[in-house]
C-alpha positions as CSV (number, residue, x, y, z in Angstrom):
1,M,12.3,-7.6,-11.1
2,N,11.1,-4.0,-11.5
3,Y,7.2,-3.1,-10.6
4,T,6.4,-2.6,-14.2
5,D,7.8,-6.2,-15.2
6,L,6.4,-7.7,-12.2
7,I,2.6,-6.3,-12.9
8,A,3.3,-7.4,-16.5
9,A,4.1,-10.8,-15.5
10,L,0.9,-11.3,-13.9
11,E,-0.6,-14.2,-16.3
12,S,-4.0,-15.3,-16.8
13,A,-4.7,-18.5,-15.3
14,E,-8.1,-20.4,-15.4
15,G,-11.1,-18.3,-15.9
16,D,-10.5,-14.8,-14.7
17,A,-7.7,-15.8,-12.3
18,C,-4.3,-14.5,-12.5
19,S,-0.9,-16.0,-11.3
20,V,2.5,-14.7,-10.8
21,D,5.8,-15.8,-9.3
22,V,6.9,-13.6,-6.5
23,P,10.5,-12.8,-6.7
24,E,13.0,-12.4,-3.9
25,T,13.4,-8.8,-4.3
26,W,9.9,-8.2,-3.1
27,M,10.1,-10.0,0.0
28,Q,10.0,-9.0,3.8
29,G,11.2,-12.3,5.7
30,R,9.2,-15.0,4.7
31,T,6.2,-13.1,2.9
32,A,5.8,-10.8,0.1
33,Y,5.5,-7.0,1.1
34,G,2.0,-6.2,1.8
35,G,1.6,-3.3,-0.7
36,L,2.5,-5.9,-3.6
37,T,-0.2,-8.3,-2.4
38,A,-2.7,-5.6,-2.2
39,A,-1.5,-4.2,-5.8
40,L,-1.8,-7.7,-7.3
41,C,-5.1,-8.4,-6.1
42,L,-6.4,-5.0,-7.3
43,E,-4.9,-5.5,-10.7
44,T,-6.6,-8.7,-11.0
45,A,-10.0,-7.2,-10.0
46,R,-9.4,-4.1,-12.3
47,R,-9.3,-6.3,-15.4
48,L,-12.8,-7.3,-14.7
49,V,-13.9,-3.8,-14.3
50,P,-11.9,-1.9,-16.7
51,D,-14.6,0.8,-17.1
52,L,-14.8,2.2,-13.6
53,P,-12.1,3.7,-11.3
54,V,-11.4,1.8,-8.0
55,R,-12.8,3.6,-4.7
56,S,-11.7,1.5,-1.9
57,A,-9.7,-1.8,-1.2
58,Q,-10.0,-3.7,1.7
59,V,-7.3,-6.3,2.5
60,A,-6.8,-9.1,4.8
61,F,-3.4,-10.7,5.1
62,V,-4.1,-13.9,5.9
63,G,-0.9,-16.0,5.4
64,P,2.6,-15.7,4.1
65,V,3.0,-14.9,0.3
66,N,5.5,-16.4,-1.5
67,G,6.4,-18.5,-4.7
68,T,3.7,-18.6,-7.1
69,V,0.5,-17.0,-6.0
70,T,-3.0,-17.1,-7.8
71,C,-5.5,-14.3,-7.7
72,R,-9.2,-15.3,-8.1
73,P,-11.7,-12.5,-8.6
74,E,-15.4,-12.4,-8.4
75,I,-18.0,-9.8,-9.0
76,L,-20.4,-9.7,-6.0
77,R,-22.7,-7.1,-7.4
78,R,-22.8,-4.7,-10.1
79,G,-25.1,-1.8,-9.9
80,K,-25.8,1.2,-11.8
81,N,-22.7,3.1,-10.6
82,T,-20.7,0.7,-8.4
83,V,-19.2,-2.8,-8.7
84,F,-18.0,-4.7,-5.8
85,V,-15.2,-7.3,-6.4
86,S,-13.7,-9.9,-4.2
87,V,-10.4,-11.3,-4.6
88,R,-8.9,-14.2,-3.1
89,M,-5.1,-14.9,-3.3
90,T,-3.7,-18.6,-2.9
91,G,-0.7,-20.3,-3.1
92,A,0.7,-23.8,-1.9
93,D,-0.2,-23.0,1.9
94,G,-3.7,-22.1,0.9
95,V,-5.5,-18.9,1.2
96,L,-2.8,-15.9,1.5
97,A,-5.1,-12.9,1.3
98,E,-8.8,-11.9,1.1
99,C,-9.9,-8.7,-0.5
100,I,-13.1,-6.6,-1.3
101,M,-12.4,-3.9,-4.2
102,T,-15.0,-1.3,-4.8
103,F,-15.5,0.4,-7.9
104,G,-17.6,3.3,-8.7
105,A,-18.4,5.9,-11.3
106,A,-18.2,9.9,-10.6
107,R,-21.3,11.3,-9.8
108,Q,-22.8,15.0,-9.4
109,S,-22.8,16.2,-5.6
110,S,-23.5,19.3,-3.7
111,L,-20.5,18.5,-1.4
112,S,-17.1,19.0,-2.6
113,F,-14.4,19.4,0.2
114,A,-11.2,17.7,1.8
115,L,-10.3,18.4,5.3
116,L,-7.0,16.6,5.1
117,P,-4.1,19.1,5.2
118,A,-0.7,17.8,4.6
119,P,2.0,18.2,7.3
120,E,4.5,21.1,7.2
121,V,7.7,19.4,6.1
122,P,10.9,20.3,4.1
123,D,10.9,19.6,0.4
124,I,12.4,16.5,-1.3
125,N,15.8,18.1,-1.6
126,N,16.4,18.8,2.1
127,V,15.8,15.5,3.7
128,P,17.9,12.5,4.4
129,P,17.1,8.9,3.3
130,Y,14.5,7.0,5.7
131,F,16.9,3.8,6.0
132,K,20.3,4.3,7.0
133,N,22.6,4.1,3.8
134,H,19.6,3.3,2.0
135,Q,19.4,-0.2,3.5
136,G,16.1,-1.7,4.9
137,P,14.3,-5.0,3.9
138,A,14.7,-6.6,0.3
139,F,11.5,-5.0,-1.1
140,A,12.4,-1.5,0.1
141,Q,15.0,-1.4,-2.4
142,N,12.4,-1.0,-5.1
143,F,11.3,2.5,-3.6
144,D,12.9,5.8,-2.8
145,M,12.0,6.9,0.8
146,L,13.2,9.9,2.3
147,I,12.0,10.7,6.0
148,A,10.8,14.4,6.2
149,G,9.3,14.5,9.9
150,G,9.1,12.0,13.1
151,S,11.7,9.4,13.8
152,P,13.1,6.3,12.1
153,P,12.5,2.8,13.1
154,L,14.1,1.7,16.5
155,S,14.7,5.1,17.7
156,G,13.0,5.0,20.9
157,A,10.6,8.0,19.9
158,E,7.9,9.3,22.5
159,K,5.5,9.3,19.4
160,A,4.9,7.2,16.4
161,D,4.1,9.9,13.8
162,V,6.1,9.6,10.7
163,S,6.1,11.6,7.4
164,L,8.1,10.7,4.3
165,W,8.5,11.4,0.5
166,M,8.1,8.2,-1.3
167,R,8.3,7.1,-4.9
168,H,8.6,3.9,-7.0
169,K,12.4,3.8,-8.6
170,D,11.3,2.3,-11.5
171,P,10.6,5.4,-13.8
172,A,8.3,3.5,-16.1
173,T,5.7,3.0,-13.4
174,P,2.5,4.4,-14.3
175,L,0.5,6.6,-12.0
176,D,-2.5,4.7,-11.3
177,A,-4.3,3.2,-8.4
178,V,-2.4,0.0,-8.5
179,S,0.9,1.6,-8.4
180,L,-0.3,3.9,-5.5
181,L,-1.4,0.9,-3.6
182,A,1.9,-0.8,-4.1
183,L,3.6,2.2,-2.9
184,A,1.5,3.5,0.3
185,D,2.3,0.7,2.3
186,A,6.2,0.9,1.8
187,P,7.2,2.4,5.0
188,P,7.5,0.1,8.3
189,P,4.5,0.6,10.8
190,A,4.7,4.0,12.7
191,A,4.8,2.1,16.0
192,M,8.4,0.9,15.0
193,S,9.6,4.4,15.8
194,M,9.0,3.9,19.3
195,F,10.8,0.4,19.4
196,T,14.1,0.5,21.2
197,Q,15.4,-3.1,20.0
198,P,14.5,-5.2,16.7
199,G,11.1,-6.8,16.8
200,R,8.9,-8.8,14.5
201,I,5.8,-7.2,13.2
202,S,3.1,-8.2,10.9
203,S,0.3,-6.3,9.0
204,M,-3.1,-8.1,9.5
205,T,-5.6,-5.9,7.5
206,W,-5.4,-2.7,5.5
207,M,-8.3,-0.5,4.4
208,A,-7.3,2.1,1.6
209,E,-9.9,4.6,0.1
210,F,-8.7,6.7,-2.9
211,L,-9.8,10.3,-2.8
212,T,-9.7,10.9,-6.8
213,E,-9.1,9.0,-10.0
214,D,-6.8,11.8,-11.2
215,I,-3.8,10.7,-9.7
216,H,-0.8,12.7,-10.7
217,T,2.3,14.2,-9.0
218,E,5.7,15.8,-9.8
219,D,8.6,13.4,-10.8
220,R,6.5,10.4,-9.1
221,W,7.0,11.8,-5.3
222,F,4.2,11.5,-2.9
223,L,4.0,12.7,0.6
224,A,3.0,10.1,3.3
225,R,2.0,10.5,7.0
226,H,1.8,7.4,9.1
227,T,0.7,7.7,12.7
228,A,0.1,4.9,15.3
229,Q,-2.9,5.9,17.4
230,T,-3.2,2.9,19.6
231,A,-1.1,-0.2,21.0
232,F,-2.6,-2.7,23.0
233,N,-2.4,-6.3,24.0
234,G,0.1,-6.7,21.1
235,Y,-1.7,-5.0,18.1
236,S,-1.5,-1.4,16.9
237,S,-3.9,0.5,15.0
238,Q,-2.6,3.4,12.5
239,E,-3.9,6.1,10.2
240,M,-2.0,6.4,6.9
241,L,-2.5,9.7,4.5
242,L,-0.9,10.1,1.2
243,W,-0.7,13.5,-0.8
244,N,0.9,14.2,-4.1
245,S,3.4,16.9,-4.6
246,K,1.2,19.8,-4.6
247,R,-0.3,18.6,-1.0
248,E,-3.4,17.5,-2.8
249,P,-5.0,14.4,-0.7
250,I,-4.9,11.1,-3.0
251,M,-5.5,8.4,-0.5
252,V,-6.3,7.8,3.2
253,G,-6.3,4.3,4.9
254,R,-6.2,2.4,8.3
255,Q,-4.1,-0.7,9.0
256,T,-4.0,-3.2,12.0
257,I,-0.6,-4.5,13.0
258,A,0.5,-7.3,15.1
259,L,3.5,-6.6,17.4
260,F,5.8,-9.3,18.5
261,V,8.0,-6.9,21.0
């Protein structure tokens, strides 16, 4: 099932809740791909706040997401310009994810800047696939990913700093905040480039900030840079940045990852 069909399959349950069956093609091991979990929660929240663009998403990945899942949104506060929405995803095993989505209207300000320069990397036509022979976990088959800088997983690299060109394979995918959230988490954690042998990892939390409501790019391609800044006591913290094809900043994020190697 492609991305567009999966989002369309998000059906109304009781009240404002929405449910969907997570297909095997969106799994990574025993859980759904984290970007999909976040996107399903954001789509549910957005249906409560269709009049405002999303500004940030905070996601806690509580348990393995599989089978039939239900997202239950609740408006925590609606102000003059902003709305805070909590979304809890549940399944057969209880709570699977807990999210806070913040929506906000654009406002006039004396400040306007973005100190987020994109890395100097080759264009899309001059870089190889991120996964050897286009392989990778099941969910990765839903994306085109090209490595533009840094090292692939399990390469024993000295630094965990990876740049990629990425896009949804589904050509019908809309350019909106939900699809962007579903895309942004697609690469494995940057720390995996320092691994010398396979090892299990697990995303714990993810915070993403949308820098613009005008999401556009050429041929659906976005440039991402994922950098692991710390790794202590079995946990890694990484920074994530996303630009469009013109190198205009679109999203920033941070992620906490559990390392089992």
